[in-house]
KEVO-498289 format. One line per 2 residues: number of its first residue (from 1); for each residue x, y, z of N, C-alpha, C, O. Coordinates in pm, whole numbers, plus 50000, padded with zeros to 5 digits. Atoms other than C-alpha are relative to their C-alpha. Layout:
N
NUM = X,Y,Z,X,Y,Z,X,Y,Z,X,Y,Z  ... .
//
This chain:
238
1 = 50034,49970,49995,50005,49961,50024,50105,50213,49982,50222,50241,50008  49944,49925,50015,50044,50349,49935,50042,50083,50162,50143,50154,50162 .
3 = 49960,49922,49863,50074,50500,50319,50067,49992,50043,50115,50102,50072  49863,49987,49916,50381,50349,50516,50064,50069,49930,50101,50166,49996 .
5 = 49856,49958,50128,50633,50467,50187,49911,50236,50041,49986,50333,50045  50026,49884,49992,50412,50825,50248,50001,50063,50136,50031,50182,50141 .
7 = 49937,49989,49918,50450,50840,50573,50104,50016,50106,50109,50089,50205  49903,49968,49990,50764,50769,50623,50108,50098,49959,50217,50131,50007 .
9 = 49842,49920,50080,50922,50997,50340,49962,50194,50087,50034,50292,50108  50053,49898,49971,50643,51253,50488,50035,50046,50137,49992,50153,50180 .
11 = 49903,49942,49838,50864,51269,50865,50103,49995,49978,50136,50041,50087  49976,50014,50119,51134,51224,50649,50062,50189,49935,50169,50248,49921 .
13 = 49987,49888,50155,51096,51545,50413,49865,50094,50120,49746,50103,50088  50050,49865,49911,50945,51810,50702,49942,50091,49924,49830,50123,49964 .
15 = 49999,49898,50099,50929,52058,50425,49954,49971,49897,49981,50072,49834  50034,50082,50099,50797,51882,50155,49810,49977,50049,49761,49932,50153 .
17 = 50147,50032,50025,50403,51871,50074,49912,49887,49934,49889,49888,49813  49994,50183,50102,50277,51486,49983,49826,50035,50035,49776,50051,50147 .
19 = 50149,50017,50078,49890,51509,49813,50028,49843,49906,50108,49830,49813  50086,50032,49997,49726,51196,49789,49914,49936,49928,49823,49877,49985 .
21 = 50127,50075,50079,49522,51056,49534,49957,49913,49958,50019,49850,49872  50038,50043,49976,49259,50870,49579,50033,49930,50053,49991,49818,50025 .
23 = 49955,50060,49806,49409,50751,49908,49968,50037,50091,49885,50127,50102  50106,49995,49872,49332,50729,50229,50139,49980,50098,50162,49870,50146 .
25 = 49943,50026,49919,49646,50837,50443,49979,50067,50137,49944,50182,50161  50120,49883,49890,49548,50885,50801,50084,50175,50020,50178,50243,49979 .
27 = 49922,49761,50016,49619,51301,50879,50078,50000,50153,50056,50083,50241  49888,49926,49953,49934,51227,51093,50086,50088,50049,50145,50118,50153 .
29 = 49885,49861,49984,50119,51495,51010,49947,50118,49900,49868,50107,49807  50042,49907,50036,50087,51814,50919,50029,50031,49824,49949,50071,49740 .
31 = 50067,50001,50203,50218,51803,50522,49967,49877,49965,50070,49817,49932  50074,50057,50060,49999,51545,50417,49862,49987,49973,49769,49968,50051 .
33 = 50175,49997,50019,49685,51548,50246,49949,49894,49862,49993,49897,49747  50034,50095,50060,49501,51264,50102,49832,50040,49909,49718,50038,49955 .
35 = 50177,49943,50100,49194,51388,49804,49967,49875,49947,50021,49816,49854  50061,50117,50070,48968,51095,49779,49886,50099,49934,49879,50221,49936 .
37 = 50120,50018,50104,48624,51049,49532,49933,49954,50075,49941,49857,50150  50138,50083,49952,48281,51060,49615,49902,49885,49910,49785,49905,49878 .
39 = 50002,50147,50027,48250,50692,49471,49847,50028,49936,49798,50061,49828  50172,50003,50028,47881,50684,49510,49905,50111,49970,49782,50117,49974 .
41 = 50128,49914,50047,47801,51017,49383,49948,49985,49823,49847,49985,49753  50041,50010,50206,47928,50977,48986,49922,49804,49990,49816,49795,49927 .
43 = 50121,50104,49952,47766,50593,49063,49883,50034,49935,49851,50013,49818  50081,49937,49995,47478,50774,49139,49931,49979,49812,49849,49909,49752 .
45 = 50035,49903,50175,47468,50957,48748,49996,49894,49944,49880,49872,49910  50050,50080,50068,47515,50649,48581,49913,49841,50057,49914,49734,49996 .
47 = 50088,50062,49933,47291,50448,48798,49879,49981,49938,49800,49890,49913  50154,49915,50036,47032,50663,48682,50009,49953,49838,49934,49876,49777 .
49 = 49989,50031,50143,47171,50662,48328,49964,49843,49993,49905,49812,49889  50047,50189,50056,47099,50266,48308,49900,49987,50051,49834,49965,49950 .
51 = 50166,49938,49896,46743,50309,48566,49937,49976,49859,49868,49884,49818  50125,49921,50135,46609,50495,48221,50089,49980,49847,50082,50054,49750 .
53 = 49973,50053,50164,46788,50330,47914,49935,49850,50031,49846,49809,49957  50068,50064,50004,46705,50029,48059,49889,49890,49942,49783,49911,50001 .
55 = 50222,50055,50050,46361,49768,47868,50008,49969,50098,49937,50038,50172  50037,50158,49936,46413,49463,48105,49953,50115,50188,49844,50100,50244 .
57 = 50005,49935,49891,46426,49702,48436,50111,49966,50128,50120,50013,50242  49895,50029,49899,46750,49499,48568,50083,50051,49916,50071,50095,49801 .
59 = 49903,49906,50029,47037,49628,48547,50132,49918,50078,50109,49818,50147  49923,50094,49922,47377,49501,48687,50084,50101,49965,50096,50193,49884 .
61 = 49850,49901,49933,47703,49609,48879,50090,49873,49989,50030,49765,49999  49869,49987,50030,48004,49492,48827,50110,50019,50042,50176,50099,49975 .
63 = 49839,49892,49940,48346,49554,49058,50090,49869,50049,50092,49748,50074  49820,50081,50039,48685,49460,49061,50030,49903,50159,50014,49781,50165 .
65 = 49933,50065,49908,48830,49386,49433,49912,50036,50114,49953,50124,50190  50074,50022,49849,48516,49328,49728,50061,50035,50125,50121,49958,50201 .
67 = 49963,49873,49864,48587,49652,50009,49902,50101,49988,49821,50126,49900  50029,49858,50011,48488,49953,50107,49951,50070,49869,49830,50082,49850 .
69 = 49949,49959,50053,48569,50105,49844,49860,49969,49854,49772,50047,49816  50091,50054,50086,48366,49892,49568,49848,50001,50048,49752,50035,49978 .
71 = 50180,49993,49900,48031,49862,49832,49993,50168,49991,49879,50209,50011  50091,49862,49972,48039,50281,49822,49972,50015,49857,49873,50073,49814 .
73 = 50080,49972,50180,48036,50262,49415,49847,49903,49911,49794,49916,49801  50054,50048,49977,47806,50031,49458,49817,49966,50023,49719,49903,49984 .
75 = 50123,49920,49876,47566,50195,49719,49968,50081,49848,49949,50007,49752  49968,49851,50070,47563,50507,49484,49978,49969,49886,49965,50068,49814 .
77 = 50010,50043,50103,47518,50298,49196,49791,49973,49942,49720,50028,49858  50144,50052,49975,47143,50111,49261,49894,50127,50080,49772,50138,50068 .
79 = 50127,49852,50021,47015,50482,49413,49980,50034,49892,49863,50053,49860  50034,49953,50139,47044,50580,49086,49878,49937,49947,49761,49974,49933 .
81 = 50109,50045,50046,46885,50356,48960,49858,49962,49984,49783,49949,49887  50056,49991,50007,46675,50310,49109,49880,50104,50056,49768,50078,50099 .
83 = 49976,49775,49987,46631,50734,49164,49872,49977,49828,49750,49986,49814  50126,50008,50125,46506,50668,48759,49907,49898,49981,49835,49899,49881 .
85 = 50085,50052,50057,46315,50369,48822,50001,49877,50097,50071,49778,50117  49985,50025,49868,46178,50301,49120,50002,49802,50023,50066,49732,50101 .
87 = 49964,50156,50029,46099,49910,48990,50135,49973,50014,50151,49950,50134  49852,50039,50018,46474,49836,48936,49985,49869,50074,49915,49836,50169 .
89 = 49916,50143,49919,46625,49502,49021,50114,50030,49921,50127,50078,49809  49826,49957,50012,47022,49520,49047,50002,49910,50011,49916,49836,50057 .
91 = 49976,50179,49951,47218,49215,49038,50146,50056,50001,50214,50148,49956  49819,49911,49964,47552,49249,49153,50067,49921,50077,50030,49870,50183 .
93 = 49835,50094,50000,47905,49065,49165,50082,50064,49988,50093,50175,49936  49866,49942,49980,48227,49089,49246,50114,49913,49930,50129,49794,49957 .
95 = 49816,50056,50042,48561,48976,49093,50044,49857,50026,50032,49743,49979  49944,50099,49895,48742,48831,49372,50006,50136,50109,49970,50253,50099 .
97 = 49997,49891,49892,48842,48960,49739,50123,50055,49957,50130,50175,49982  49827,49965,49957,49243,49000,49681,49985,50054,49856,49903,50022,49770 .
99 = 49911,49942,50025,49432,49218,49507,49968,50001,49802,49939,50080,49712  49989,50101,50218,49439,48986,49110,49800,50044,49982,49774,49992,49874 .
101 = 50063,49971,50102,49052,49120,49041,49965,50095,49981,49848,50115,49948  49942,49876,50054,49172,49443,48985,50067,49939,49833,50064,50014,49735 .
103 = 49954,50004,50210,49330,49268,48601,49984,49834,49995,50075,49754,49978  50078,50118,50074,49094,48955,48542,49870,49991,49942,49761,49940,49968 .
105 = 50162,50019,50091,48892,49041,48251,49929,49893,49977,49809,49917,49966  50059,50121,50068,48794,48700,48149,49968,49949,50109,49916,49843,50074 .
107 = 50140,50015,49925,48614,48643,48520,49909,50098,49949,49800,50070,49898  50090,49904,49987,48471,48933,48495,49870,50037,49839,49757,50087,49837 .
109 = 50038,50081,50119,48385,48839,48113,49892,49879,50092,49844,49938,50189  50090,50134,49948,48177,48551,48255,49909,50022,50076,49801,49965,50064 .
111 = 50071,49939,49918,48044,48732,48517,49846,50071,49956,49729,50057,49992  50068,49948,50064,47907,48948,48297,49842,49932,49861,49733,49973,49820 .
113 = 50117,50050,50119,47722,48710,48022,49934,49947,50124,49813,49964,50131  50153,50038,49882,47559,48561,48358,49852,50079,50003,49734,50048,49990 .
115 = 50020,49869,49995,47462,48875,48387,49880,50038,49906,49782,50095,49953  50034,49916,50105,47314,48968,48065,49875,49854,49893,49796,49850,49800 .
117 = 50107,50154,50056,47160,48557,48027,49895,50005,50118,49787,49977,50066  50046,49909,49921,46996,48671,48330,49882,50107,49966,49780,50099,50035 .
119 = 50114,49871,50066,46769,48980,48156,50084,50088,50035,50060,50180,49957  49981,49876,50009,46973,49233,48263,50053,50086,49846,50106,50038,49745 .
121 = 49918,49908,50118,47081,49505,48013,50116,50109,49968,50169,50164,49871  49852,49898,49934,47351,49712,48166,50048,49981,50077,49999,49984,50190 .
123 = 49899,50037,49864,47622,49628,48350,50101,50162,49997,50149,50230,49907  49917,49884,49971,47803,49917,48528,50107,49917,50049,50054,49857,50142 .
125 = 49892,50011,49977,48167,49775,48589,50132,50130,50040,50207,50216,49992  49906,49864,49883,48361,49995,48832,50120,49890,50085,50110,49867,50205 .
127 = 49964,50126,49970,48675,49673,48819,50168,50018,49965,50245,49928,49997  49868,50004,49975,49030,49826,48732,50022,49927,49880,49914,49909,49825 .
129 = 49980,50070,50109,49170,49631,48438,49945,49919,49985,49993,49860,49889  50107,50085,49963,48900,49399,48509,49894,50058,49857,49848,50004,49757 .
131 = 50165,49966,50079,48625,49632,48347,50037,49989,49807,49991,50065,49722  49987,49969,50164,48716,49602,47980,49922,49849,49976,49842,49814,49889 .
133 = 50122,50219,50067,48580,49153,48011,49838,50003,50019,49767,49903,50010  50143,49942,49973,48220,49375,48091,49976,50023,49841,49923,49943,49764 .
135 = 49961,49943,50096,48287,49588,47807,49968,49896,49863,49882,49928,49782  49954,50078,50150,48383,49273,47503,49882,49919,50080,49868,49816,50015 .
137 = 50069,50143,49986,48097,49046,47718,49827,50128,49925,49734,50090,49854  50123,49911,50050,47822,49378,47639,49987,50008,49792,49888,50014,49719 .
139 = 50035,50035,50142,47932,49346,47254,49983,49876,49930,49933,49849,49821  50044,50237,50020,47924,48918,47251,49865,50010,49983,49795,49944,49906 .
141 = 50149,50026,49929,47596,49017,47409,49896,50064,49881,49791,50009,49846  50065,49904,49997,47472,49291,47246,49866,50077,50029,49761,50102,49969 .
143 = 50004,49884,49859,47403,49514,47568,50055,50063,50030,50152,50083,49956  49930,49907,50004,47520,49735,47692,50084,49975,50128,50060,49886,50210 .
145 = 49903,49954,49879,47788,49831,47948,50033,50167,50006,50020,50238,49906  49957,49877,49947,47916,50179,48160,50150,49966,50050,50180,49888,50140 .
147 = 49852,50053,49974,48301,50171,48155,50038,50108,50142,49955,50113,50232  49928,49999,49839,48504,50340,48466,50129,50091,49986,50226,50047,49925 .
149 = 49863,49931,49891,48773,50625,48617,50046,50061,49814,50089,50176,49813  49934,49956,50153,48881,50690,48194,49887,50025,49917,49769,50036,49949 .
151 = 50155,49951,50103,48671,50773,47887,49959,49828,49949,50065,49787,49902  49986,50142,50093,48601,50413,47739,49877,49975,49942,49816,49869,49926 .
153 = 50108,50035,50112,48347,50457,47542,50014,49963,49802,49927,49920,49726  49960,50043,50098,48564,50421,47215,50026,49871,49994,50055,49834,49880 .
155 = 49939,50067,50032,48653,50101,47298,49895,49917,49907,49937,49863,49804  50101,50133,50119,48311,49876,47124,49890,50161,50008,49808,50191,50094 .
157 = 50116,49886,50017,48115,50207,47025,49853,49972,49951,49829,49892,49860  50206,50095,50018,47690,50136,47007,50050,49931,50144,49946,49980,50188 .
159 = 50007,50098,49926,47779,49917,47314,50076,50080,50172,50080,50042,50289  49922,49963,49827,47978,50146,47590,49912,50156,50008,49961,50253,49950 .
161 = 50126,49957,49929,47632,50357,47745,50105,50144,50007,50105,50218,49908  49930,49906,49959,47889,50627,47902,50133,49932,50057,50149,49810,50063 .
163 = 49900,50017,49864,48198,50618,48129,49980,50096,50116,49942,50212,50101  50007,49924,49904,48203,50726,48470,50160,50007,50042,50244,49931,50090 .
165 = 49838,49939,49998,48515,50981,48448,49992,50029,50160,49892,50069,50219  49929,49935,49912,48725,51042,48760,50110,50151,49978,50224,50137,49935 .
167 = 49896,49972,50026,48884,51351,48748,50118,50052,50060,50166,50160,50094  49830,49967,49939,49199,51309,48868,50099,50106,49932,50162,50149,50028 .
169 = 49978,49916,50036,49361,51556,48663,50010,50164,50097,50097,50245,50129  50116,49928,49978,49162,51778,48793,50071,50036,50172,50110,50146,50212 .
171 = 49950,50007,49858,49282,51730,49152,50081,50014,50082,50084,50050,50199  49859,49955,50034,49645,51722,49055,50009,50127,49978,50080,50199,50048 .
173 = 49981,49882,49962,49586,52020,48948,49980,50069,50070,50056,50166,50073  50013,49833,49849,49470,52252,49243,50041,49918,50108,49970,49946,50205 .
175 = 49893,50013,49871,49720,52046,49515,50124,50076,49888,50208,50129,49960  49898,49942,49995,49966,52191,49319,49936,50211,49953,49998,50298,50015 .
177 = 50062,49857,49925,49783,52569,49295,49933,50063,50099,49888,50177,50114  49958,49931,49851,49764,52548,49644,50085,50040,50047,50104,50142,50114 .
179 = 49900,49940,49908,50064,52500,49723,50115,50103,49963,50205,50157,50027  49910,49861,50014,50213,52747,49493,49914,50159,50080,49976,50259,50117 .
181 = 50028,49898,50028,49960,52989,49554,49957,50024,50189,49873,50109,50217  49993,49994,49943,50022,52894,49966,49888,50024,50041,49876,50128,50106 .
183 = 50103,50055,49928,49639,52747,50047,50026,49908,50054,50022,49913,50177  49930,50094,49989,49773,52441,50049,49919,49915,50111,49982,49955,50209 .
185 = 49971,50015,49802,49640,52266,50403,50043,49818,50011,50075,49761,49907  50019,50127,49986,49662,51897,50529,49873,49912,50054,49767,49968,50082 .
187 = 50145,50123,49931,49402,51600,50661,49951,49959,49817,50021,49925,49722  50052,50140,50053,49131,51446,50440,49892,50094,49873,49811,50172,49921 .
189 = 50095,49898,50115,48933,51632,50088,49992,49864,49919,50064,49778,49870  50086,50049,50077,48641,51497,49954,49994,50068,49888,49989,50190,49902 .
191 = 50090,49875,50051,48544,51623,49620,49911,49810,49880,49915,49689,49858  50125,50095,50013,48251,51510,49452,49934,50091,49865,49975,50197,49817 .
193 = 50154,49962,50073,47963,51592,49221,50021,50179,49986,50002,50248,49886  50043,49811,50028,47984,52000,49312,50128,50036,50033,50133,50153,50070 .
195 = 49853,49918,50074,48392,52046,49272,50052,49901,49866,50163,49850,49856  50023,50034,50142,48309,51903,48900,50123,49818,50083,50157,49745,49990 .
197 = 49925,50083,49946,48517,51628,49064,49949,49873,49851,50043,49858,49774  50072,50123,49994,48293,51312,48890,49939,50029,49894,49873,50132,49902 .
199 = 50117,49924,50069,48111,51326,48554,49982,49851,49917,50062,49762,49944  50005,50048,50110,48011,51111,48288,50008,50032,49892,50016,50148,49852 .
201 = 49872,49910,50161,48144,51112,47942,49884,49986,49862,49805,49897,49833  50155,50024,50101,47906,51200,47640,50129,50045,49858,50204,50143,49862 .
203 = 49909,49985,50120,48121,51172,47281,49909,49975,49861,49786,49970,49854  50063,50107,50115,48040,51029,46944,49983,49896,49961,49914,49857,49867 .
205 = 50010,50136,49957,48118,50696,47067,49827,49988,50018,49784,49916,49928  50078,50042,49941,47757,50693,47233,49873,50201,50003,49753,50189,50030 .
207 = 50067,49875,50048,47575,51049,47181,49840,49983,49946,49746,50060,49963  50071,50032,50047,47347,50859,47002,49915,49837,50082,49844,49746,50041 .
209 = 50068,50088,49894,47230,50629,47264,49976,50100,50112,49901,50045,50192  50113,49918,49889,47117,50910,47519,49931,50143,50009,49950,50265,50016 .
211 = 50123,49842,50082,46824,51096,47442,50065,50127,50030,50184,50150,50051  49993,49903,49917,46774,51414,47552,49944,50038,50140,49979,50127,50217 .
213 = 50032,49939,49872,46546,51374,47834,50099,49962,50088,50145,50024,50184  49905,50049,49877,46783,51120,47981,50095,50133,50008,50066,50205,50104 .
215 = 49893,49907,49930,47084,51391,47984,49911,50093,50072,49959,50147,50172  50031,49907,49900,46831,51607,48120,49942,49956,50111,49929,50042,50198 .
217 = 49951,50061,49817,46790,51411,48434,50090,50002,50056,50108,50023,50175  49876,50014,49954,47095,51367,48429,50054,50101,50086,50104,50095,50198 .
219 = 49960,49870,49906,47154,51743,48483,49957,50024,50103,50005,50073,50205  50103,49904,49850,46846,51800,48689,50018,49916,50167,49937,49947,50254 .
221 = 50043,50084,49882,46932,51529,49005,50239,50049,50021,50313,50043,50120  49833,49953,49946,47362,51658,48960,49926,50141,50074,49957,50147,50193 .
223 = 49992,49855,49998,47223,52037,49000,49892,49905,50139,49901,49977,50238  50095,49951,49804,46949,51891,49365,50192,49888,50077,50266,49943,50158 .
225 = 49840,50057,49970,47315,51656,49447,50055,50157,50086,50051,50197,50203  49967,49847,49928,47456,52027,49464,49969,50058,50097,50045,50096,50186 .
227 = 50110,49913,49876,47178,52187,49679,49967,49941,50105,49936,50003,50206  49990,49999,49882,47157,51935,49893,49850,49842,50020,49820,49751,50099 .
229 = 50143,50083,50007,46817,51756,49773,50020,49903,49973,49911,49847,49965  49967,50159,50005,46957,51423,49714,50028,49982,50057,49970,50044,50146 .
231 = 49873,49999,49875,47207,51329,49948,49997,49840,49982,49931,49761,50049  49948,50134,50058,47351,51004,49755,50097,49911,50166,50195,49933,50236 .
233 = 49878,50085,49877,47441,50714,50030,50128,49960,50002,50228,49978,49932  49809,50059,50008,47730,50549,50134,50022,49889,50044,49947,49819,50112 .
235 = 50009,50149,49861,47870,50261,50274,50136,50112,50123,50123,50154,50238  49858,49886,49950,48229,50494,50375,49908,50160,50067,49832,50250,50031 .
237 = 50105,49817,49955,48070,50812,50545,50110,50113,49962,50230,50127,49985  49868,49914,50063,48217,51082,50377,49995,50120,50110,50077,50211,50105 .
//
């Protein structure tokens, strides 16, 4: 893990500021900052899209390594799907329980085919390197998948409904800017919809898959999250 080396370096170099992106380091030193994403909020948005697009009312979730990080995605996704369609059913599978789960696209593909065969027609796959197995399964089954972290829409055009994009670039830029301007602060920061840190990708590969009404529904949900009208549930307390 990243925790021990960062803490050792922070103690050794007390005048250097350390920012850890998408990782939680205990706030033990005045020169260490953790920046975490409210993954549940981003998952809510793509869950809403899945719930709106699904014809069967059955949507799927395939996570990487089972644990609090992925449970946060799962909870937000299910809430978004049910916000779109109160009768939506969510099928959930995890690739595994060890770090190897992040790099097992074959198992992810097997789980996705199983879900598609059971009537699921959209699957969200926050599973690291395993997620490409779910996208391949969507292509094979002529169903839909939702990518994660980066924009994966172009991998199987027409089969990737959208991708949940984490703006790691913004988090890095903000940390550098704050340090340069002298207002960098230690501790734990959470970035979500309000901060523009999570969004769904629309480009030439998926624009034809999302109707204006779906895009409008997502825009309304974003506004409600920002204004505190919708509170997205979380597995870990943000």
